[in-house]
C-alpha positions in Angstrom: 0.0 0.0 0.0 2.9 2.3 0.8 3.9 2.2 -2.8 0.5 2.6 -4.4 0.2 6.3 -4.1 3.8 6.9 -5.1 3.6 4.5 -8.0 0.5 6.3 -9.3 2.2 9.7 -8.9 5.3 8.5 -10.8 3.3 6.8 -13.6 1.3 9.9 -14.2 4.6 11.6 -15.2 5.6 9.2 -18.0 4.2 6.8 -20.5 4.5 3.3 -19.1 6.1 0.5 -21.1 4.8 -3.0 -21.7 6.5 -4.4 -18.7 5.5 -2.6 -15.6 7.4 -2.6 -12.3 6.1 -4.6 -9.4 4.5 -1.6 -7.9 2.4 -0.9 -11.0 1.5 -4.6 -11.2 0.3 -4.3 -7.7 -1.7 -1.2 -8.5 -3.7 -2.5 -11.3 -3.5 -6.3 -10.8 -5.6 -8.5 -8.6 -3.4 -7.9 -5.6 -6.0 -5.9 -3.9 -7.9 -6.2 -0.7 -10.8 -8.6 -0.6 -13.1 -5.7 -0.3 -12.2 -4.3 -3.7 -11.6 -7.6 -5.5 -15.1 -7.9 -6.9 -14.6 -4.5 -8.6 -11.7 -5.6 -10.8 -11.9 -9.4 -11.0 -13.8 -11.3 -13.6 -16.0 -12.7 -10.9 -18.3 -9.8 -10.5 -21.5 -9.8 -8.6 -24.7 -10.4 -10.4 -25.6 -6.7 -10.6 -22.2 -5.9 -12.2 -22.6 -8.8 -14.6 -25.8 -7.3 -15.7 -24.2 -3.9 -16.0 -21.5 -5.1 -18.5 -23.6 -7.6 -20.3 -24.5 -7.2 -23.9 -28.1 -6.7 -23.1 -28.2 -2.9 -22.6 -31.8 -2.3 -23.5 -32.3 0.2 -20.7 -29.5 2.3 -22.0 -30.8 2.1 -25.5 -34.1 3.2 -24.1 -32.3 6.1 -22.4 -30.6 7.5 -25.5 -33.1 6.5 -28.1 -35.1 9.0 -30.1 -38.3 8.0 -28.4 -37.5 8.4 -24.8 -39.9 7.1 -22.3 -42.1 9.6 -20.5 -40.5 9.0 -17.1 -37.0 9.8 -18.3 -38.2 12.8 -20.2 -39.8 14.0 -17.0 -36.5 13.4 -15.2 -34.5 15.8 -17.4 -37.3 18.1 -18.5 -37.5 21.8 -17.9 -39.7 21.2 -14.8 -36.8 22.0 -12.4 -38.6 24.3 -10.1 -37.4 22.3 -7.1 -33.8 22.7 -8.0 -33.9 26.3 -6.8 -34.7 25.0 -3.4 -31.1 23.7 -3.0 -29.1 26.5 -1.4 -26.2 27.5 -3.6 -24.8 30.5 -2.0 -24.7 30.0 1.7 -22.7 26.9 2.8 -23.5 27.6 6.4 -27.2 26.9 6.0 -27.2 23.9 3.6 -28.2 20.7 5.5 -26.3 17.7 4.1 -28.5 15.2 5.9 -30.7 15.0 2.8 -29.2 13.8 -0.5 -27.9 16.3 -3.0 -29.0 15.6 -6.5 -27.4 12.5 -7.8 -26.5 11.1 -4.4 -27.5 7.5 -4.3 -29.8 5.7 -2.0 -30.9 2.1 -2.0 -33.3 2.6 -4.8 -30.3 3.0 -7.1 -30.0 -0.8 -7.0 -33.0 -0.7 -9.4 -30.9 1.4 -11.7 -28.2 -1.2 -11.9 -30.7 -3.9 -12.5 -32.2 -2.0 -15.4 -35.4 -0.6 -13.9 -34.8 3.1 -14.9 -38.1 4.7 -14.6 -40.0 5.4 -11.4 -37.2 4.6 -9.0 -34.7 6.9 -10.8 -37.3 9.6 -10.9 -37.8 9.3 -7.1 -34.0 9.2 -6.5 -33.2 12.4 -8.3 -36.2 14.5 -7.4 -36.6 13.4 -3.8 -38.6 15.1 -1.1 -36.9 18.5 -1.2 -39.3 19.9 1.3 -37.2 18.3 4.0 -34.2 20.3 2.8 -36.0 23.5 3.5 -37.1 22.6 7.0 -34.0 20.8 8.2 -31.9 22.1 11.1 -28.2 22.6 10.3 -27.4 22.3 13.9 -28.6 18.7 14.0 -26.2 17.9 11.2 -23.3 19.6 12.9 -24.0 17.7 16.1 -24.0 14.5 14.2 -20.7 15.3 12.6 -19.2 16.3 16.0 -20.4 13.0 17.5 -18.2 11.1 15.0 -15.1 12.9 16.3 -13.2 11.3 19.2 -9.5 12.0 18.7 -7.1 10.0 20.8 -4.2 12.4 20.6 -2.4 10.5 17.8 -0.2 12.6 15.5 0.0 12.0 11.7 2.5 13.7 9.5 0.2 14.1 6.6 2.2 16.7 4.6 4.2 14.0 2.7 1.1 12.1 1.8 -0.7 15.3 0.7 2.2 16.2 -1.5 2.0 12.9 -3.3 -1.8 13.1 -3.5 -1.7 16.6 -4.9 0.8 15.5 -7.5 -1.5 12.7 -8.6 -4.6 14.8 -8.8 -2.8 17.7 -10.6 -1.9 15.3 -13.4 -5.2 13.5 -13.3 -7.2 16.7 -13.8 -5.8 17.6 -17.2 -8.2 18.7 -19.9 -9.5 15.6 -21.6 -8.5 16.9 -25.0 -4.9 17.0 -24.0 -4.8 13.3 -23.2 -6.5 12.0 -26.4 -4.2 9.6 -28.3 -3.9 11.8 -31.3 -3.4 15.1 -29.5 -1.6 14.0 -26.3 0.8 16.6 -25.1 4.0 16.0 -23.2 3.4 16.6 -19.4 6.1 18.7 -17.8 7.6 17.1 -14.7 6.6 18.8 -11.5 9.0 19.7 -8.8 9.5 16.9 -6.3 7.9 18.3 -3.1 8.9 15.6 -0.6 11.3 12.8 0.0 9.9 9.5 -1.2 11.5 7.8 1.8 9.4 10.0 4.1 6.2 9.3 2.1 6.8 5.6 2.0 7.4 5.5 5.8 4.1 7.3 6.5 2.2 5.2 4.0 3.5 1.9 5.5 1.8 2.9 8.7 -1.4 4.2 7.1 -1.9 1.8 4.2 -4.5 -0.3 6.0 -6.7 2.6 6.9 -6.4 4.1 3.3 -7.4 0.7 1.9 -10.4 0.5 4.2 -11.5 4.0 3.2 -11.2 3.1 -0.5 -13.2 -0.2 -0.1 -15.8 1.6 2.0 -16.3 4.3 -0.7 -16.4 1.9 -3.6 -18.7 -0.6 -2.1 -21.2 1.9 -0.7 -21.3 3.9 -3.9 -22.0 0.7 -5.9 -24.6 -0.2 -3.3 -26.5 3.0 -3.9 -26.0 4.5 -0.4 -26.5 8.2 -0.3 -23.5 10.6 -0.1 -24.3 11.9 3.4 -24.5 8.4 4.9 -21.2 7.4 3.3 -19.5 10.5 4.6 -20.8 9.9 8.1 -19.7 6.3 7.9 -16.2 7.4 6.9 -16.1 9.9 9.7 -16.9 7.1 12.2 -14.2 5.0 10.6 -11.7 7.8 11.2 -13.1 8.9 14.5 -9.7 8.8 16.3 -7.9 11.0 13.8 -7.6 14.8 13.7 -9.9 16.6 11.3 -7.1 17.4 8.8 -5.9 13.7 8.9 -9.5 12.5 8.1 -9.6 14.6 5.0 -6.1 13.8 3.7 -6.5 10.1 4.2 -9.9 10.2 2.4 -8.3 12.2 -0.4 -5.5 9.6 -0.6 -8.0 6.8 -1.0 -9.8 8.7 -3.7 -6.5 9.5 -5.5 -5.9 5.7 -5.9 -9.0 5.0 -8.0 -9.2 8.5 -9.6 -5.5 8.4 -10.6 -5.8 4.9 -11.9 -8.7 5.9 -14.2 -6.8 8.8 -15.7 -3.5 6.9 -15.9 -5.3 4.3 -18.1 -6.8 7.1 -20.2 -3.4 8.5 -20.9 -1.4 5.4 -21.7 -3.8 2.7 -22.9 -3.1 3.5 -26.6 0.7 2.7 -26.1 0.7 0.0 -23.5 -1.0 -3.4 -24.0 -1.5 -4.1 -20.3 -3.0 -0.7 -19.8 -5.2 -1.3 -22.9 -6.6 -4.5 -21.5 -7.3 -2.9 -18.2 -8.9 0.1 -19.9 -11.2 -2.1 -21.9 -12.5 -3.7 -18.7 -13.2 -0.2 -17.4 -14.7 1.0 -20.7 -12.1 3.7 -20.9 -11.6 3.6 -24.7 -15.4 4.0 -25.2 -15.4 6.9 -22.8 -12.5 8.6 -24.5 -14.2 8.2 -27.9 -17.1 10.2 -26.6 -15.0 12.7 -24.8 -16.5 15.6 -26.7 -20.0 15.3 -25.2 -18.4 14.4 -21.8 -16.2 17.4 -21.7 -18.5 19.5 -19.6 -18.7 16.6 -17.1 -15.0 16.2 -17.0 -14.5 20.0 -16.5 -17.0 20.1 -13.7 -15.3 17.0 -12.1 -11.8 18.5 -12.5 -12.9 21.8 -11.0 -14.4 20.2 -8.0 -11.3 18.1 -7.4 -9.1 21.1 -7.6 -11.3 23.0 -5.2 -11.2 20.1 -2.7 -7.4 19.9 -2.9 -7.1 23.7 -2.3 -9.4 23.5 0.6 -7.5 20.6 2.1 -4.2 22.5 1.8 -5.8 25.4 3.5 -7.1 23.3 6.4 -3.6 21.6 6.8 -2.0 25.1 6.7 -4.1 26.1 9.8 -2.6 23.1 11.7 0.9 24.3 10.8 0.5 27.8 12.2 3.2 28.4 14.8 1.6 28.3 18.3 4.3 30.6 19.6 2.9 33.5 17.7 -0.9 32.7 17.6 -3.2 30.9 20.0 -6.5 29.2 19.5 -8.4 32.1 21.2 -7.3 34.5 18.5 -10.6 35.5 16.8 -9.6 34.6 13.3 -8.1 31.3 14.3 -11.0 30.5 16.6 -13.4 31.1 13.6 -11.4 28.9 11.4 -11.2 26.1 13.9 -15.0 26.2 14.3 -15.4 26.0 10.5 -13.0 23.2 9.9 -15.4 20.3 10.8 -17.9 21.7 8.3 -15.1 22.1 5.7 -13.9 18.6 6.2 -17.5 17.2 5.9 -18.2 19.0 2.6 -14.8 18.1 1.2 -15.4 14.4 2.0 -18.9 14.7 0.7 -17.5 16.1 -2.6 -15.0 13.3 -2.8 -17.8 10.8 -2.5 -19.6 12.6 -5.3 -16.5 12.3 -7.5 -16.3 8.6 -6.8 -20.0 8.3 -7.8 -19.2 10.1 -11.1 -16.2 7.9 -12.0 -18.2 4.8 -11.0 -21.1 5.9 -13.2 -18.7 6.3 -16.1 -17.1 2.9 -15.8 -20.1 0.9 -14.7 -23.1 2.4 -16.4 -21.5 3.6 -19.5 -21.1 7.0 -21.1 -24.7 7.1 -22.5 -26.1 7.5 -19.0 -23.6 10.1 -18.0 -24.2 12.2 -21.1 -27.9 12.1 -20.6 -28.0 12.9 -16.9 -27.8 16.7 -16.4 -28.6 16.0 -12.7 -25.0 14.8 -12.2 -23.6 18.0 -13.7 -25.7 20.1 -11.4 -24.6 18.2 -8.4 -20.9 18.8 -9.2 -21.3 22.5 -9.8 -23.4 22.9 -6.6 -20.7 21.1 -4.5 -17.9 23.1 -6.2 -19.7 26.3 -5.4 -20.1 25.3 -1.7 -16.5 24.2 -1.3 -15.3 27.4 -2.9 -17.4 29.4 -0.5 -15.9 27.6 2.4 -12.4 28.0 0.9 -12.8 31.8 0.5 -14.0 32.0 4.1 -11.0 30.1 5.4 -8.6 32.0 3.2 -9.9 35.3 4.7 -9.2 33.9 8.2 -5.8 32.7 7.1 -4.9 36.1 5.8 -5.8 37.6 9.2 -3.9 35.0 11.0 -0.8 35.4 8.9 -1.0 39.2 9.4 -1.1 38.6 13.1 1.8 36.2 13.0 3.8 38.6 10.8 3.2 41.4 13.3 4.4 39.2 16.2 7.5 38.1 14.3 8.3 41.6 13.3 7.9 42.7 16.9 10.2 39.9 18.0 12.8 40.9 15.4 12.5 44.5 16.3 13.0 43.8 20.0 16.0 41.6 19.2 17.5 44.5 17.2 17.1 46.8 20.2 18.7 44.2 22.5 21.5 43.6 20.0 22.6 47.3 20.2 22.8 47.0 24.0 25.2 44.0 23.9 28.9 43.7 23.5 30.3 41.9 20.4 33.7 40.8 19.3 33.1 42.2 15.8 30.4 43.9 13.8 29.1 40.8 11.8 26.1 40.0 14.0 24.9 43.6 13.9 25.4 44.0 10.2 23.6 40.7 9.4 20.7 41.8 11.6 20.4 45.1 9.8 21.2 44.1 6.2 20.6 40.4 5.6 20.8 37.6 8.1 21.0 34.5 5.8 24.0 33.1 4.0 22.2 32.0 0.8 23.3 35.0 -1.3 25.8 37.9 -1.5 23.9 40.9 -0.1 26.3 43.7 -1.1 27.5 45.3 -4.4 31.0 46.7 -4.5 30.7 50.2 -6.1 34.2 50.1 -7.5 34.1 46.7 -9.2 30.2 46.4 -9.5 30.5 42.8 -8.2 28.4 41.1 -5.5 30.3 40.6 -2.3 29.5 39.2 1.2 29.3 41.1 4.5 32.7 39.8 5.4 34.3 42.8 3.5 33.1 44.9 6.4 34.4 42.8 9.3 36.1 44.8 12.0 35.9 48.1 10.1 34.2 51.3 10.9 31.0 51.3 8.9 29.0 54.3 7.8 25.4 53.3 7.0 24.1 55.7 4.4 20.4 55.3 4.9 18.0 57.0 2.4 15.0 56.6 0.2 15.2 56.4 -3.6 14.9 60.2 -4.0 18.5 61.1 -3.1 19.4 64.3 -5.1 22.3 64.5 -7.5 23.7 67.3 -5.3 23.7 65.1 -2.2 25.4 62.3 -4.1 27.9 64.6 -5.8 29.1 66.2 -2.5 29.2 62.9 -0.7 31.2 61.3 -3.4 33.6 64.2 -3.4 34.1 63.9 0.4 34.5 60.1 0.1 37.1 60.3 -2.7 39.1 63.0 -0.8 39.2 60.8 2.3 40.5 57.9 0.2 43.2 60.1 -1.4 44.5 61.3 1.9 43.7 58.3 4.0 45.7 57.5 7.1 46.0 53.9 8.3 43.0 54.3 10.6 40.8 56.1 8.0 41.3 53.4 5.5 39.4 51.1 7.8 36.0 52.8 7.4 33.5 51.9 4.6 30.3 53.4 3.5 27.3 51.1 2.8 24.1 52.4 1.2 20.9 51.0 2.8 17.9 52.0 0.6 14.7 52.1 2.7 11.4 52.0 0.9 7.8 51.8 2.0 6.9 48.1 2.0 3.2 48.8 1.6 3.9 50.4 -1.8 4.1 48.0 -4.7 7.5 47.8 -6.3 7.4 48.9 -9.9 9.7 48.9 -12.9 10.3 52.7 -12.7 11.3 52.3 -9.0 13.7 49.5 -10.0 15.3 51.7 -12.7 15.5 54.6 -10.2 17.2 52.3 -7.7 19.7 51.0 -10.2 20.5 54.4 -11.5 21.4 55.7 -8.1 23.4 52.5 -7.2 25.4 52.7 -10.4 26.8 56.1 -9.5 28.0 55.1 -6.0 31.7 54.3 -5.5 31.0 52.7 -2.1 29.1 49.5 -1.1 25.4 49.3 -1.4 22.7 46.7 -0.5 21.9 44.6 -3.6 18.2 45.3 -3.4 15.8 47.1 -1.0 13.8 43.9 -0.6 16.6 42.4 1.4 16.0 44.9 4.2 13.2 43.5 6.4 10.2 45.5 7.7 11.4 45.3 11.4 14.7 46.9 10.3 12.7 49.5 8.4 10.8 50.3 11.6 14.0 50.2 13.7 15.7 52.7 11.5 12.8 55.1 11.6 12.3 54.9 15.4 15.8 54.7 16.7 17.6 56.9 14.2 14.6 59.1 13.3 14.9 58.4 9.6 12.3 60.4 7.6 13.4 59.7 4.0 16.1 62.3 4.0 19.6 60.8 4.1 21.2 60.0 7.4 24.7 58.5 8.1 24.8 56.1 11.1 28.3 55.3 12.3 29.1 51.8 13.7 32.5 50.9 15.1 34.4 47.7 14.4 32.4 45.9 17.2 29.1 47.1 15.8 28.5 49.8 18.5 26.6 52.9 17.5 29.0 55.9 17.5 26.6 58.4 16.0 22.9 58.2 15.2 23.5 60.6 12.2 26.9 61.9 11.1 25.6 63.4 7.9 25.6 66.9 9.5 29.3 66.4 10.5 30.0 65.2 7.0 28.4 68.3 5.5 30.1 70.7 7.9 33.6 69.3 8.3 33.9 66.6 5.7 36.3 63.7 6.3 38.2 65.7 9.0 35.3 64.7 11.3 36.5 61.1 11.3 35.8 58.9 13.2 32.4 60.6 13.1 31.5 60.0 16.7 29.3 62.2 18.8 32.3 63.0 21.0 34.2 64.2 17.9 31.2 66.3 16.9 31.2 68.0 20.3 35.0 68.6 20.1 34.7 70.2 16.7 32.0 72.6 17.9 34.1 73.7 20.8 36.8 74.8 18.4 34.4 76.8 16.3 33.5 80.5 16.5 31.1 82.7 14.6 33.2 83.5 11.6 32.9 83.6 7.8 35.1 80.5 7.3 32.5 78.4 9.1 30.0 79.3 6.4 32.3 78.8 3.4 35.1 76.5 4.6 36.3 74.2 1.9 33.7 75.5 -0.6 35.3 78.5 -2.5 39.0 79.4 -2.7 38.1 82.9 -4.0 36.1 83.9 -0.9 38.8 82.4 1.3 41.4 84.5 -0.4 39.3 87.6 0.3 39.2 86.6 4.0 43.0 86.2 4.1 43.4 89.7 2.5 41.2 91.2 5.2 38.7 92.7 2.7 35.2 94.0 3.4 32.8 91.3 2.2 29.1 91.3 1.6 27.5 87.8 1.4 23.9 88.1 0.3 21.0 86.0 -0.9 17.4 86.1 -2.2 15.6 85.8 -5.5 14.3 89.4 -6.0 16.4 90.6 -8.9 15.3 94.2 -8.4 16.5 94.2 -4.8 19.7 92.5 -5.9 20.4 95.3 -8.5 19.7 98.1 -6.1 21.7 96.5 -3.2 24.8 95.6 -5.2 24.9 98.9 -7.1 24.5 101.0 -4.0 27.1 98.9 -2.0 29.7 99.3 -4.7 29.0 103.1 -4.9 29.5 103.3 -1.1 32.7 101.4 -1.1 34.0 103.6 -3.9 33.1 106.7 -2.0 34.6 105.5 1.2 37.6 104.1 -0.6 37.4 100.7 1.0 38.1 97.3 -0.6 34.7 95.6 -0.9 33.8 92.2 -2.4 30.2 91.0 -2.9 29.2 87.3 -3.3 25.8 85.9 -4.1 24.8 82.6 -2.4 21.2 82.2 -3.6 18.3 80.6 -1.6 17.7 77.3 0.1 14.8 76.6 -2.3 13.3 78.0 -5.5 16.1 76.6 -7.6 14.8 77.8 -10.9 14.5 81.4 -9.7 18.0 81.3 -8.2 19.3 80.0 -11.6 17.7 83.0 -13.4 19.2 85.3 -10.8 22.6 83.9 -11.2 22.3 84.4 -15.0 21.3 88.0 -14.6 24.0 88.7 -12.0 26.6 87.2 -14.3 25.5 89.1 -17.4 25.1 92.4 -15.7 28.3 91.8 -13.6 26.5 92.8 -10.4 28.7 90.6 -8.1 30.6 87.4 -7.7 28.4 84.3 -7.8 28.7 80.5 -7.9 27.8 79.2 -11.4 27.2 75.6 -10.1 23.8 75.3 -8.4 25.2 72.4 -6.4 27.4 75.0 -4.5 24.3 77.0 -3.6 22.6 73.8 -2.4 25.7 72.8 -0.4 26.0 76.2 1.3 22.4 76.1 2.6 22.7 72.4 3.5 25.7 73.1 5.6 24.0 76.0 7.3 20.9 73.8 8.1 23.2 71.0 9.3 24.8 73.3 11.8 21.3 73.8 13.4 20.5 70.1 13.3 23.9 69.1 14.6 23.3 71.2 17.7 19.8 69.8 18.1 21.1 66.2 17.8 23.6 66.8 20.5 20.8 68.1 22.7 22.5 71.4 23.2 20.7 74.5 24.4 20.7 76.3 21.0 18.6 79.2 22.4 21.4 80.2 24.7 24.2 79.7 22.1 25.1 83.1 20.4 26.6 81.3 17.4 23.3 79.4 16.9 21.3 82.6 17.2 23.2 84.0 14.2 22.8 80.8 12.2 19.0 80.9 13.0 18.8 84.5 11.8 20.3 83.6 8.4 17.9 80.6 8.0 15.0 82.8 9.0 16.0 85.6 6.6 16.2 83.1 3.8 12.5 82.3 4.2 11.5 86.0 4.3 13.2 87.5 1.2 16.6 89.0 0.7 19.4 89.4 3.3 23.0 90.3 3.6 26.0 89.5 5.8 28.7 92.1 6.3 32.2 90.9 7.2 35.7 92.2 7.5 38.1 89.3 6.8 36.8 86.4 8.8 34.8 88.5 11.3 31.1 88.7 10.8 29.9 92.2 11.8 26.3 92.6 10.7 23.6 90.2 9.5 20.3 91.7 8.4 17.1 91.4 6.4 16.7 93.2 3.1 14.4 95.6 4.8 17.2 97.0 6.8 20.4 96.1 4.9 19.6 98.2 1.8 18.4 101.2 3.7 21.6 101.0 5.8 23.8 101.0 2.7 21.8 103.7 0.9 21.9 105.9 4.0 25.6 106.3 3.6 25.4 110.1 3.8 23.9 109.8 7.3 26.7 107.7 8.8 29.7 108.6 6.7 30.7 111.3 9.1 31.3 108.7 11.8 33.8 106.8 9.7 36.9 108.8 10.8 36.0 108.2 14.5 34.5 104.7 14.5 35.9 103.2 11.3 33.9 102.1 8.3 32.6 98.8 9.7 31.5 100.2 13.1 29.8 103.2 11.5 27.8 101.0 9.2 27.0 98.5 12.0 25.7 101.2 14.4 23.5 102.7 11.7 22.1 99.3 10.7 21.4 98.4 14.3 19.4 101.6 14.8 17.2 100.7 11.8 16.9 97.2 12.9 15.6 98.2 16.3 13.0 100.5 14.7 11.7 97.8 12.3 12.6 94.3 13.5 11.7 91.7 10.9 9.5 88.7 11.6 11.4 85.4 12.0 10.2 82.1 10.7 11.5 78.5 10.3 10.2 75.7 8.1 10.9 72.1 9.0 10.0 69.5 6.5 8.1 66.4 7.8 11.1 64.5 6.3 13.4 66.1 8.9 14.9 63.8 11.5 14.7 65.5 14.9 12.4 68.5 14.9 12.4 70.6 18.1 9.2 70.9 20.0 9.7 74.6 20.7 12.1 77.3 19.5 12.9 80.8 20.6 13.0 83.8 18.2 16.7 84.7 17.5 15.8 88.4 17.6 13.7 88.8 20.8 14.2 85.3 22.4 10.5 84.8 22.9 8.9 81.4 22.2 7.8 81.3 18.6 4.3 80.2 17.5 3.9 76.9 15.7 2.0 76.6 12.5 1.4 73.8 9.9 2.3 75.0 6.4 1.8 73.4 3.0 4.3 74.7 0.4 4.8 74.2 -3.3 7.5 76.2 -5.1 6.8 74.6 -8.5 10.4 73.5 -8.7 11.0 69.9 -9.5 14.5 69.8 -8.0 13.9 72.2 -5.1 14.6 71.2 -1.5 11.6 71.6 0.8 12.8 73.6 3.8 15.0 72.4 6.5 15.6 68.7 6.8 
């Protein structure tokens, strides 16, 4: 018995030769149990002798042109009672009464040839009982058959073999006709044959008993409900899923044998002789009219298999993540007995169908539309139950997924509190924990590599979405390459790894794939092979621990995987590679060395401005996008410098947003030679990014920025940028005056009012005192805009002018600029 199912599965994959192996001989020979011997032996019972005899007058009467009135009445249009069978609600359909086509003892008369009144009574029945039956009675009857004794059956290997048989046995009939037979592709082997054989050896007896019970009762005309209940009593000590799988295995033996013969009888003499006994050639010759029946049968079998797999899947849910009192699982558990009953009931109906083909002939099957109706009704019911259980399974899997993600998330949190000998465990948890593929791409060689290339090195995790700007990439690449060119022994031990974080709820598309590949191709450092490798718990961890909000951050890990900085991107923008090793301690040390001076704003950006600083010149640094104000301010400032005979340089640094307007302003300034300006928009972007990073660096260090004079000046510039034009007046590296356009231009144009103080105070102090007077008279409003993509946004902020707490508003902004940055980040 252990080899019957496996032999059937194997033989369905290839045409069998004339000499079969012993297992096949056993499958279709007389080596069967005594219960099934009468079905295949030449010594059939009298009823079966009558069935296959040459005297088939009843059948001739069935298909003749002059049908008898009773049979005409059987398949006539008078089907008003068929609507009384519930099709849509599987929960209210009482199976105690026979579905159309289910047999009862009166079917014995059918086999004996008395086709008329008894067949009419069998198929029409007293359907009033269906309408008044109580479904609870049926469910109590089913539950009474269930008395598990705690035995465990590993049914998955058996189900895999059965599924393989039924997949190959439910091919379209046209595909297996001798003249149009197509080659069947071999399916993937789902289980070890050794495991399946071991299980079948222990269960062969019960599978044989189920098969004999089904065959004998179907031939005896017992109705489907009674047969199903009898099988449930036979399997009373087994779990629900085992009952169904064992019944399906018993069905696969006979069903697979039928279709195996149908596929190979034309090329194998033994199969042909067996097929003749089962009338297979005659059935195949009339496959055209039988095709609707085969399709209905195949659809029902497929539905039962899918429902069986779903029921088995519920038993395999991990108890550590979900318990039986979870509502979705509790609902499914309560439904499973009904699902098992209707699946077994459907299997019985399929057995009746095949038996009617091989015992009563194709003429009866073609003529009986009742059988078709039964199959479609059961298929509809099984599919309804399947959809219900699938819905519960989806809810259960979502619950399990959430539990697993929480477990992984908590493990990540604990991992960063532990001490490690190297960084491998941390990097595997963050990037990819398995060893089945190479998770990184080397930016220099474009080859896939393992995480071992990062072992015991300082690692900078560049975390971003797919919308990194070209400016960000260009500046980062410049800093990275400079660090490589001037690397010391220690600095050569740090590597950058790009971790792309995407919203897992958004479907991945081809444009997103192209965007990802375009960004990755430009990076000289390591990058994760694909965003899908980064799990959802890691996604959550990055957002909650490191405050990632789609704008790039740079998390620093030391050679042991300890977190040195939650975001070193601000250090990178402000001080470049000189901030190595990019720790929070290094960040604090660098701030202690800084003062409010012009080099802080333009350090490492422009050698021209740095040369002005060294020469001690007067410098106006200004910004904005109002070209008329720019013309007036620059023209007046040059006239004042000429009149006062002081060396003055003017440089335009644009705005933090409105890139297109800034580009037009740069073009006008260049053409009209109004002042010095950066031609590369990336330099404008970098100036404002560094300025914003100074603010966020202080916020990240939890420093009291409201009491820091240097931060007050930086906040002023950021506020002026949002309110129009502005200017910064310096002498050499010393910043003397910063003011809004409303005060800076009047201060310059009022030269005649403060020029008399130049001999006593000097040019710079005379200008400063006059500007401060104007500023006190008309102080500008201050405002800050923080993007929702920003990492750490302060809860409160004091005005840099009056030091009062500022009001908080929610603002929606659109600058109509595709490449514009949106406020501070």
